[in-house]
C-alpha positions as CSV (number, residue, x, y, z in Angstrom):
1,M,33.1,-31.9,-9.4
2,K,32.1,-28.4,-9.0
3,L,28.7,-28.3,-7.3
4,L,26.1,-25.8,-6.3
5,V,24.2,-26.6,-3.1
6,T,21.0,-24.5,-2.7
7,G,19.9,-24.2,0.9
8,G,23.3,-25.4,2.0
9,A,23.1,-23.4,5.3
10,G,20.2,-25.4,6.5
11,Y,20.1,-28.7,8.4
12,I,20.2,-31.3,5.6
13,G,22.0,-29.0,3.1
14,S,24.8,-28.3,5.5
15,V,25.4,-32.0,6.2
16,V,25.4,-32.9,2.5
17,S,27.7,-29.9,1.8
18,D,30.1,-31.2,4.5
19,Q,30.0,-34.7,3.0
20,L,30.7,-33.3,-0.5
21,C,33.7,-31.2,0.8
22,T,35.0,-34.3,2.6
23,A,34.7,-36.2,-0.7
24,G,36.9,-33.6,-2.4
25,H,34.3,-31.7,-4.4
26,E,34.3,-28.0,-4.9
27,V,31.2,-26.7,-3.2
28,V,29.4,-23.3,-3.5
29,V,26.4,-22.8,-1.2
30,L,23.6,-20.4,-2.3
31,D,21.3,-19.6,0.6
32,D,19.3,-16.5,1.6
33,L,19.8,-17.4,5.3
34,S,16.1,-16.9,6.0
35,T,16.0,-20.2,7.8
36,G,19.6,-21.3,7.5
37,H,22.7,-20.3,9.5
38,R,25.9,-18.7,8.2
39,D,28.0,-20.8,10.6
40,A,26.5,-24.0,9.3
41,V,28.2,-23.6,6.0
42,P,31.3,-25.9,6.0
43,A,34.7,-24.2,6.0
44,G,35.5,-25.9,2.7
45,A,32.5,-24.4,0.9
46,R,32.0,-20.8,-0.4
47,L,28.8,-19.1,0.6
48,V,26.8,-16.8,-1.8
49,E,24.0,-15.1,0.1
50,G,20.8,-14.4,-1.8
51,T,17.8,-15.9,-3.4
52,L,17.6,-18.4,-6.3
53,R,15.4,-16.0,-8.2
54,D,18.0,-13.2,-8.0
55,L,21.3,-15.0,-8.2
56,A,21.0,-18.6,-9.6
57,F,21.9,-17.6,-13.2
58,E,24.6,-15.2,-12.1
59,V,26.3,-17.9,-10.0
60,L,25.9,-20.7,-12.6
61,D,26.7,-18.8,-15.8
62,G,30.1,-19.6,-17.2
63,A,31.4,-20.9,-13.9
64,G,31.9,-24.5,-14.9
65,F,29.4,-26.2,-12.5
66,D,28.8,-29.9,-13.0
67,A,25.6,-30.2,-11.1
68,V,23.2,-28.8,-8.5
69,L,21.9,-30.2,-5.3
70,H,18.6,-28.4,-4.4
71,F,17.6,-28.2,-0.8
72,A,16.3,-24.6,-0.5
73,A,12.7,-24.6,0.6
74,R,10.1,-23.7,3.2
75,S,9.1,-26.9,4.9
76,L,6.6,-26.3,7.7
77,V,3.3,-27.9,7.0
78,G,1.3,-25.7,9.3
79,E,2.8,-22.5,7.9
80,S,2.1,-23.7,4.4
81,V,-1.6,-24.0,5.3
82,E,-1.6,-20.5,6.8
83,R,0.5,-18.9,4.1
84,P,0.1,-21.0,0.9
85,G,1.2,-18.1,-1.4
86,L,4.6,-18.1,0.4
87,Y,5.1,-21.8,-0.4
88,W,4.2,-21.5,-4.0
89,D,6.4,-18.5,-4.4
90,K,9.5,-19.8,-2.5
91,N,9.3,-23.5,-3.3
92,L,7.9,-23.6,-6.8
93,G,8.7,-20.1,-8.0
94,E,12.3,-20.2,-7.0
95,S,12.8,-23.7,-8.2
96,L,11.5,-22.7,-11.6
97,A,14.0,-19.9,-11.6
98,L,16.8,-22.3,-10.7
99,L,15.8,-24.8,-13.4
100,D,15.7,-22.0,-16.0
101,A,19.1,-20.7,-14.8
102,M,20.5,-24.2,-15.2
103,R,19.0,-24.4,-18.8
104,R,20.5,-21.1,-19.8
105,A,23.9,-21.8,-18.2
106,G,24.2,-25.3,-19.6
107,V,24.2,-27.2,-16.3
108,S,22.4,-30.5,-16.9
109,R,22.3,-32.4,-13.6
110,I,20.2,-31.8,-10.5
111,V,19.4,-33.8,-7.3
112,F,16.2,-32.5,-5.7
113,S,15.4,-33.0,-2.0
114,S,11.7,-33.7,-2.3
115,T,9.3,-35.1,0.3
116,A,7.0,-38.1,0.9
117,A,4.4,-35.5,1.7
118,T,3.7,-35.6,-2.0
119,Y,1.7,-38.8,-1.5
120,G,-0.7,-37.3,1.1
121,E,-2.6,-39.9,3.1
122,P,-1.5,-43.3,1.6
123,E,-3.9,-46.2,0.9
124,S,-1.3,-48.7,2.0
125,A,2.2,-49.0,3.6
126,P,5.0,-48.9,2.8
127,I,4.5,-46.3,0.1
128,L,5.9,-47.1,-3.4
129,E,7.0,-44.6,-6.0
130,T,4.1,-45.8,-8.2
131,D,1.5,-44.9,-5.6
132,P,-0.9,-42.0,-6.2
133,T,0.3,-38.5,-5.3
134,R,-2.4,-36.6,-3.5
135,P,-0.8,-34.0,-1.2
136,T,-3.0,-32.7,1.6
137,N,-1.2,-29.3,2.2
138,P,0.5,-26.6,0.1
139,Y,3.9,-27.8,1.3
140,G,3.5,-31.2,-0.3
141,A,1.7,-29.8,-3.3
142,S,4.5,-27.3,-4.0
143,K,7.1,-30.1,-3.8
144,L,5.1,-32.3,-6.2
145,A,4.8,-29.4,-8.6
146,I,8.6,-29.1,-8.6
147,D,8.9,-32.9,-9.4
148,T,6.5,-32.3,-12.3
149,A,8.6,-29.4,-13.5
150,L,11.7,-31.6,-13.3
151,T,10.0,-34.2,-15.5
152,E,9.3,-31.5,-18.1
153,Y,12.8,-30.0,-18.0
154,A,14.2,-33.4,-18.6
155,R,11.9,-34.1,-21.5
156,L,12.1,-30.7,-23.1
157,H,15.6,-29.5,-22.2
158,G,17.6,-32.7,-21.6
159,I,18.2,-32.0,-17.9
160,G,19.0,-35.1,-15.8
161,G,17.3,-35.1,-12.5
162,V,16.7,-37.3,-9.4
163,S,14.1,-36.5,-6.8
164,L,14.4,-38.1,-3.3
165,R,11.2,-38.4,-1.3
166,Y,11.4,-39.1,2.5
167,F,9.6,-38.3,5.7
168,N,11.5,-37.6,8.9
169,V,15.2,-37.0,9.2
170,A,17.2,-37.0,12.4
171,G,20.7,-37.1,13.9
172,A,23.7,-35.0,13.1
173,R,27.2,-35.0,11.6
174,G,29.8,-33.4,13.8
175,R,28.9,-29.8,14.3
176,F,26.2,-29.9,11.6
177,G,22.8,-30.6,13.1
178,E,19.2,-29.6,13.5
179,R,18.3,-26.1,14.8
180,H,15.1,-24.6,13.7
181,A,13.5,-21.4,15.0
182,T,10.2,-23.2,15.1
183,E,10.8,-26.9,16.0
184,T,8.1,-29.3,14.8
185,H,10.1,-32.6,14.6
186,L,9.5,-35.2,17.3
187,I,13.1,-36.2,18.2
188,P,14.4,-32.6,18.8
189,I,11.2,-31.8,20.8
190,V,11.6,-34.9,23.0
191,L,15.3,-34.0,23.6
192,Q,14.3,-30.5,24.6
193,V,12.6,-32.1,27.6
194,A,15.9,-33.8,28.5
195,T,17.7,-30.4,28.2
196,G,15.1,-28.7,30.4
197,A,13.7,-26.5,27.6
198,R,10.3,-28.2,27.9
199,D,8.6,-29.8,30.9
200,K,7.1,-32.8,29.0
201,V,6.2,-34.1,25.6
202,F,2.7,-34.7,24.2
203,M,1.6,-37.8,22.3
204,H,-1.3,-36.9,20.0
205,G,-3.5,-40.0,20.4
206,D,-2.8,-43.5,21.7
207,D,-5.7,-45.3,20.2
208,Y,-4.4,-45.8,16.6
209,P,-4.5,-49.3,15.0
210,T,-0.7,-49.8,15.6
211,P,1.1,-52.1,18.0
212,D,1.3,-49.6,20.9
213,G,-1.6,-47.3,19.8
214,T,0.6,-44.3,18.8
215,C,1.4,-43.2,15.3
216,V,4.2,-44.9,13.3
217,R,6.5,-42.7,11.3
218,D,9.5,-43.3,9.1
219,Y,12.9,-41.9,10.2
220,I,16.3,-41.9,8.5
221,H,19.6,-40.6,9.8
222,V,20.7,-37.4,8.1
223,V,24.1,-39.0,7.2
224,D,22.3,-41.8,5.4
225,L,20.2,-39.2,3.7
226,G,23.4,-37.5,2.5
227,V,24.8,-40.7,1.2
228,A,21.6,-41.2,-0.9
229,H,22.1,-37.7,-2.4
230,L,25.6,-38.4,-3.4
231,L,24.6,-41.7,-5.0
232,A,21.7,-39.9,-6.8
233,L,24.2,-37.3,-8.1
234,E,26.3,-40.1,-9.7
235,S,23.2,-41.6,-11.3
236,C,21.9,-38.5,-13.1
237,R,21.4,-39.1,-16.8
238,P,20.6,-36.5,-19.4
239,G,16.9,-36.3,-20.3
240,V,15.8,-38.6,-17.5
241,H,14.0,-37.7,-14.3
242,K,14.0,-40.5,-11.7
243,I,12.1,-40.6,-8.3
244,F,13.3,-42.6,-5.4
245,N,11.7,-43.0,-1.9
246,L,13.9,-43.2,1.1
247,G,12.9,-44.9,4.3
248,N,13.8,-47.6,6.8
249,G,10.9,-49.8,5.7
250,A,9.2,-50.3,9.0
251,G,9.0,-47.0,10.9
252,F,9.0,-46.3,14.6
253,S,6.1,-45.4,16.9
254,V,5.9,-42.2,19.0
255,R,6.3,-44.3,22.1
256,E,9.3,-46.1,20.7
257,V,11.0,-42.8,19.9
258,I,10.3,-41.4,23.4
259,E,11.6,-44.6,25.0
260,V,14.9,-44.6,23.0
261,C,15.3,-40.9,23.9
262,R,15.0,-41.9,27.6
263,Q,17.6,-44.6,27.3
264,V,20.1,-42.4,25.4
265,T,19.7,-39.3,27.7
266,G,19.1,-41.0,31.0
267,H,16.2,-38.6,31.6
268,P,12.7,-39.8,32.5
269,I,11.1,-37.5,29.8
270,P,7.5,-37.2,31.1
271,A,5.0,-37.9,28.3
272,E,1.3,-37.0,28.3
273,V,-1.4,-38.3,25.9
274,G,-3.5,-35.7,24.2
275,P,-6.2,-35.9,21.6
276,R,-5.5,-37.0,18.0
277,R,-4.5,-34.3,15.5
278,A,-6.9,-34.0,12.6
279,G,-5.6,-35.8,9.5
280,D,-2.9,-37.8,11.2
281,P,-2.6,-41.2,9.4
282,A,-1.8,-44.1,11.7
283,V,1.3,-45.2,9.6
284,L,3.5,-43.3,7.2
285,V,6.4,-45.4,6.0
286,A,8.2,-45.3,2.6
287,S,9.6,-48.2,0.7
288,S,13.3,-48.0,-0.3
289,D,13.2,-51.0,-2.5
290,R,13.7,-49.1,-5.8
291,I,16.8,-47.1,-4.6
292,R,18.2,-50.3,-2.9
293,S,18.0,-52.2,-6.2
294,E,19.1,-49.5,-8.6
295,L,21.7,-47.5,-6.6
296,G,22.6,-49.9,-3.8
297,W,21.5,-47.5,-1.0
298,K,20.2,-48.7,2.3
299,P,19.9,-47.0,5.7
300,E,22.9,-47.9,7.9
301,R,22.1,-46.1,11.2
302,D,19.3,-47.2,13.5
303,L,17.0,-45.1,15.7
304,R,19.4,-45.2,18.7
305,A,22.2,-43.8,16.5
306,M,19.9,-41.0,15.3
307,V,18.9,-40.1,18.9
308,A,22.5,-40.4,20.2
309,D,23.9,-38.0,17.5
310,A,21.0,-35.6,17.9
311,W,21.6,-35.6,21.7
312,A,25.3,-35.0,21.3
313,F,24.6,-32.1,19.0
314,A,21.9,-30.7,21.4
315,R,24.3,-30.7,24.3
316,H,27.6,-29.8,22.7
317,G,27.1,-29.2,19.0
318,L,28.9,-32.4,18.3
319,A,27.9,-35.9,17.1
320,S,29.7,-39.1,16.6
């Protein structure tokens, strides 16, 4: 297939682009490189530099694309609270431009990399696709708005879409890994202590109603996430928008993550307990039952594999 990958120079987009190229697909990456990296685009893919608003139709029109995989987004919760207009403009505004370009160009399939932040603070765990969506920040709200737009484009214009909602992604695939200018994810932050970039890691609260008192969060390996996107692509049907959660079903506590990082790196990784962060739920875990039953997807790589691959990438730009 000929596929357009938006945001394919970013962490997840580059991994999926590489997987697509390996599978023999023709891949074009559209990325403005505002947060992505030119050298993260796989050698087998062609990069078009620019925004969705400016170039989506120009790239898609008459070029014979079979589908779009949409990763381009701003994704920092804190930044979204400080600059909500940026998130509505970049996430929703450019996604609407992409959907309209697809409609005009006659491209009828899209897989959207959404987020479990659309659910907000859940009433129970694990989270189901049928649970209420009550995002607590502009990032989650903008992603939920895109999901709503996809439902409407499916109903009104026959586009077939799949949205994948997940929490934390970790690990790497070969030279494709996580490198953010502002790092907010726990595993890379902990590994920065092992590399000497940080002195210690902070745990925000140790008195939560969880087995070890620290927050429990869902993690999936970026390669498993990529496999889910490829399966979702195959399942797209005209006029239907489906939503699937992705998760490991149980989650890992902050203490568990730090301990696995110690084991993998051989570094003591000093950890200090600080006060709770406002609005941090004790447990955030998504159920993958629907995608398991309908598409046959399940996570194959455990927390140790995620940390080991992230550690290999952090040290050498390589992962197993």
